[in-house]
C-alpha positions as CSV (number, residue, x, y, z in Angstrom):
1,M,100.8,95.0,95.4
2,N,98.7,94.0,92.4
3,K,95.5,94.5,94.5
4,I,96.7,98.0,95.4
5,V,97.4,98.9,91.7
6,E,94.0,97.4,90.7
7,F,92.3,99.5,93.4
8,M,94.0,102.7,92.3
9,K,93.0,102.1,88.7
10,K,89.4,101.4,89.6
11,N,89.3,104.5,91.9
12,K,91.5,107.0,90.2
13,I,90.0,110.2,91.8
14,F,90.1,108.7,95.3
15,S,93.8,107.6,94.7
16,I,94.7,111.1,93.6
17,L,93.0,112.6,96.6
18,I,94.9,110.2,98.9
19,I,98.2,111.2,97.3
20,L,97.3,114.8,97.9
21,A,96.5,114.1,101.5
22,I,99.8,112.2,101.9
23,A,101.6,115.2,100.3
24,L,100.0,117.5,102.9
25,V,101.2,115.2,105.7
26,L,104.7,115.2,104.2
27,I,104.7,119.0,104.0
28,A,103.8,119.2,107.7
29,V,106.5,116.7,108.6
30,F,109.3,118.2,106.5
31,A,108.3,121.8,107.0
32,P,111.8,122.8,108.2
33,V,113.3,121.4,105.0
34,L,110.7,122.9,102.6
35,S,110.7,126.4,104.2
36,L,113.0,128.8,102.4
37,C,113.2,131.1,105.4
38,D,112.8,131.0,109.2
39,P,109.0,131.6,109.6
40,Y,109.6,133.3,113.0
41,K,112.6,135.5,112.0
42,S,111.6,139.2,111.9
43,E,113.3,141.7,109.5
44,L,111.4,145.0,109.7
45,K,113.2,146.4,106.7
46,N,111.5,143.7,104.6
47,A,108.0,144.4,106.0
48,F,105.0,144.3,103.6
49,K,107.0,143.2,100.6
50,P,104.7,141.9,97.8
51,P,105.2,138.5,96.3
52,S,108.5,138.3,94.3
53,G,111.2,135.9,93.4
54,E,112.8,136.4,96.8
55,H,109.6,136.0,98.8
56,L,107.1,134.0,96.7
57,F,104.1,134.8,99.0
58,G,105.4,138.2,100.1
59,T,106.2,139.2,103.7
60,D,104.1,140.3,106.7
61,K,104.2,143.3,109.0
62,L,107.3,142.0,110.7
63,G,109.1,141.1,107.5
64,R,108.5,137.3,108.0
65,D,108.3,135.2,104.9
66,V,104.6,134.3,104.3
67,L,105.3,131.1,102.3
68,S,107.4,129.7,105.1
69,R,104.7,130.5,107.6
70,V,102.0,128.9,105.4
71,I,104.1,125.8,105.2
72,Y,104.6,125.7,109.0
73,G,100.9,126.4,109.4
74,T,100.3,123.0,107.7
75,R,102.1,121.3,110.6
76,I,100.0,123.1,113.3
77,S,96.6,123.2,111.6
78,L,96.7,119.6,110.2
79,S,98.1,118.0,113.3
80,A,95.7,119.8,115.6
81,S,92.7,118.8,113.4
82,L,93.8,115.2,113.2
83,I,94.2,115.0,117.0
84,L,90.8,116.6,117.5
85,V,89.0,114.3,115.1
86,L,90.7,111.3,116.8
87,I,89.6,112.4,120.2
88,I,85.9,113.0,119.3
89,F,85.9,109.8,117.2
90,L,87.0,107.6,120.1
91,V,85.0,109.4,122.8
92,G,81.8,109.6,120.8
93,T,82.1,106.0,119.4
94,I,82.7,104.5,122.8
95,A,79.9,106.5,124.4
96,G,77.5,105.6,121.6
97,I,78.2,101.9,121.8
98,L,77.7,101.9,125.6
99,A,74.5,103.8,125.3
100,G,73.1,101.7,122.4
101,Y,74.1,98.3,123.7
102,F,73.5,98.5,127.4
103,G,70.6,101.0,127.4
104,G,69.0,101.8,130.7
105,I,70.7,104.2,133.0
106,V,73.9,104.2,130.9
107,N,71.9,105.3,127.8
108,T,70.0,108.0,129.9
109,I,73.1,109.5,131.3
110,I,75.0,109.6,128.0
111,M,72.1,110.9,126.0
112,R,71.2,113.6,128.5
113,L,74.8,114.8,128.4
114,S,74.6,114.8,124.6
115,D,71.3,116.8,124.7
116,M,72.9,119.3,127.1
117,M,75.8,119.9,124.7
118,I,73.5,120.1,121.6
119,S,71.2,122.7,123.3
120,F,74.0,125.3,123.1
121,P,75.3,126.7,119.8
122,G,78.5,124.6,119.3
123,M,80.9,127.4,118.3
124,V,79.6,129.8,120.9
125,L,80.1,127.2,123.6
126,A,83.6,126.4,122.3
127,I,84.5,130.1,122.4
128,A,83.3,130.3,126.0
129,M,85.2,127.3,127.1
130,A,88.4,128.4,125.3
131,G,88.0,131.8,126.9
132,I,87.7,130.3,130.3
133,M,90.6,127.9,129.9
134,G,92.9,130.4,128.1
135,A,93.8,131.0,124.5
136,S,96.0,128.2,123.1
137,V,95.8,125.4,120.5
138,K,95.6,122.8,123.2
139,N,92.7,124.5,124.9
140,A,91.0,125.1,121.5
141,I,91.2,121.4,120.8
142,I,89.7,120.5,124.2
143,A,86.9,123.1,123.8
144,I,85.8,121.9,120.4
145,A,86.1,118.2,121.5
146,I,83.7,118.9,124.4
147,V,81.0,120.1,122.1
148,S,81.7,117.8,119.1
149,W,81.7,114.3,120.5
150,T,77.9,114.2,120.6
151,K,77.5,113.7,116.8
152,Y,79.5,110.5,116.9
153,A,77.8,109.3,120.1
154,R,74.3,109.7,118.6
155,L,75.4,108.2,115.3
156,A,77.1,105.2,116.9
157,R,74.1,104.7,119.2
158,S,71.6,104.6,116.4
159,L,73.7,102.2,114.4
160,V,74.1,99.9,117.4
161,L,70.4,99.9,118.2
162,K,69.7,98.9,114.6
163,I,72.3,96.1,114.6
164,C,71.2,94.8,118.0
165,E,67.8,93.9,116.4
166,E,69.5,91.5,113.9
167,D,69.0,87.8,114.4
168,Y,72.7,87.0,114.6
169,I,73.1,89.3,117.6
170,H,70.2,87.5,119.4
171,A,71.8,84.2,118.5
172,A,75.2,85.3,119.8
173,R,73.6,86.3,123.1
174,V,71.7,83.0,123.4
175,T,74.8,81.0,122.7
176,G,76.6,82.8,125.6
177,C,79.0,85.1,123.7
178,K,80.7,87.6,125.9
179,T,79.7,91.2,125.6
180,T,83.2,92.2,124.5
181,T,83.1,89.5,121.8
182,I,79.8,90.7,120.5
183,I,81.0,94.3,120.4
184,A,84.3,93.6,118.8
185,K,83.2,90.9,116.3
186,Y,79.7,92.1,115.3
187,L,79.1,95.7,116.3
188,L,82.4,97.5,115.5
189,P,82.8,96.0,111.9
190,N,79.3,97.2,111.0
191,I,79.4,100.7,112.5
192,L,83.0,101.7,111.7
193,P,82.6,102.4,108.0
194,T,80.0,105.0,108.6
195,L,81.9,106.5,111.5
196,V,85.2,106.6,109.5
197,I,83.5,108.4,106.6
198,T,82.1,111.0,109.0
199,A,85.5,111.4,110.7
200,T,87.3,111.9,107.4
201,T,84.9,114.6,106.3
202,D,85.2,116.2,109.7
203,I,88.9,116.8,109.3
204,G,88.2,119.7,107.0
205,T,85.4,121.0,109.4
206,M,87.7,120.9,112.4
207,I,90.4,122.8,110.5
208,L,87.8,125.5,109.9
209,E,86.7,125.6,113.5
210,L,90.2,125.7,114.9
211,A,91.1,128.4,112.4
212,G,88.0,130.3,113.4
213,L,88.9,130.1,117.1
214,S,92.5,131.3,116.3
215,F,91.0,134.1,114.1
216,L,88.9,135.3,117.0
217,G,91.8,135.1,119.4
218,F,90.9,132.0,121.3
219,G,93.3,129.5,119.6
220,A,96.9,129.8,118.5
221,Q,98.7,132.9,119.8
222,A,101.5,135.0,118.2
223,P,104.0,134.3,116.9
224,A,102.7,130.8,116.0
225,A,102.4,130.1,112.3
226,E,98.8,129.0,112.2
227,W,96.4,129.8,109.3
228,G,93.6,131.3,111.4
229,L,96.0,133.5,113.3
230,M,97.6,134.6,110.0
231,L,94.2,135.6,108.7
232,N,93.6,137.6,111.8
233,E,97.0,139.4,111.6
234,G,96.5,140.2,107.9
235,R,92.9,141.4,108.0
236,A,93.9,145.0,109.0
237,Y,96.1,145.2,105.8
238,L,93.6,143.5,103.4
239,L,93.3,146.5,101.0
240,N,97.0,147.3,100.8
241,C,98.6,143.8,101.3
242,P,95.9,141.3,100.3
243,W,98.5,138.5,100.1
244,L,98.6,138.3,103.9
245,M,95.0,136.8,103.8
246,I,94.9,135.3,100.3
247,Y,97.6,132.6,100.8
248,P,96.5,131.4,104.3
249,G,92.9,131.4,103.1
250,L,93.8,129.4,100.0
251,A,95.7,126.9,102.2
252,I,92.6,126.4,104.4
253,C,90.3,126.0,101.3
254,I,92.6,123.5,99.6
255,V,93.0,121.3,102.7
256,V,89.2,121.4,103.5
257,V,88.2,120.5,99.9
258,I,90.7,117.6,99.7
259,F,89.4,116.0,102.9
260,N,85.8,116.6,102.1
261,L,86.2,115.0,98.7
262,I,88.1,112.1,100.3
263,G,85.1,111.6,102.6
264,D,82.7,111.6,99.7
265,K,84.7,109.2,97.7
266,L,85.3,106.9,100.7
267,R,81.5,106.8,101.3
268,D,80.9,105.7,97.7
269,I,83.5,103.0,97.9
270,L,82.3,101.6,101.2
271,D,78.7,101.8,100.1
272,V,79.5,99.7,97.1
273,R,81.3,97.1,99.2
274,Q,78.5,96.9,101.7
275,E,75.9,96.5,98.9
276,T,78.1,93.7,97.3
277,S,78.4,91.9,100.7
278,E,74.7,92.1,101.2
279,N,74.0,90.8,97.8
280,K,76.3,87.8,98.4
281,A,74.7,87.1,101.7
282,S,71.2,87.1,100.2
C-alpha cells in the first residue's frame, strides 16, 4: 500500500488519468444506475427539446434523453474498443514473436500477409469488409482487427530480432533452454512494455475508428446508443439542434484524450524504469 501511495505521489498526472479511466469503466458498468431515463424509450412529444433541467443534454428526434444515450454509449464504445485492442494485441504479438524468433518460412508467410494488409488503405479495407459481413459492432471489430494486427506484428518482430542478437539469448540456446522458456523468460518481458504502451494509446484510436464505421453506417445500428451512430443521427439537425452532435462528440474527444495521455505518461514511466535497470546492469 505504501508503494502505491508513493507511486501516485511521484506520478500525479498519471494517477489522475488512471482514476479518470477507472471512472469511465465504472460509468460503463453502472450505466443503468446512472441513467436518468431509458435511453431507448421514445416520446415523440418531447422530440428536439434543448438542454434543460429535465433533460440535461436535451432530447433527439424520437424524444429520447441524450444524456442517458451518451452514458450507455460509454458501455458500447469503450467495451468494443477494449476488445478490439486486446484482439489485435494478442494476434499481432504472437505473430511477431513467431516471425522474429523462428524466421524462415514462418517469417516469410507472416510478413507477406502483413505487407498485403498494409498495401490497402486501412479504413477503406475495414469499410469493405464490414460491408461484406454486414453492419454490426461485432463485424466492425472483426473488420478493423483484420487490418490492424500488422502494426503489432511488425513491432514485436523488430524487437525480437534485436533481442535475439543479445549474448544472453545465445547463452540460453547453447545451454539447452527450451524455446518456450526463452520466449517466456527473456523475450516477453523485454518486448511487452513497448507493446503495452502502443496498445494503451490505440484504445483512443480504435474508439475513433469504430465510431467512424458507425457514423458511415457500417458499425452499430439503430436504436443502439453508440457515439458514432449518434453523430450520424444528429448531423441532419446540426444547425437547429447542435446538442445532438456536441455531446457525443465531446464524449469521444474526452475518452480519446484520456487514453492517449495515459499512453504518453506510461511510456515516460516505463522508459525511466528501463534506463534505471540498464544503468544498474552496467
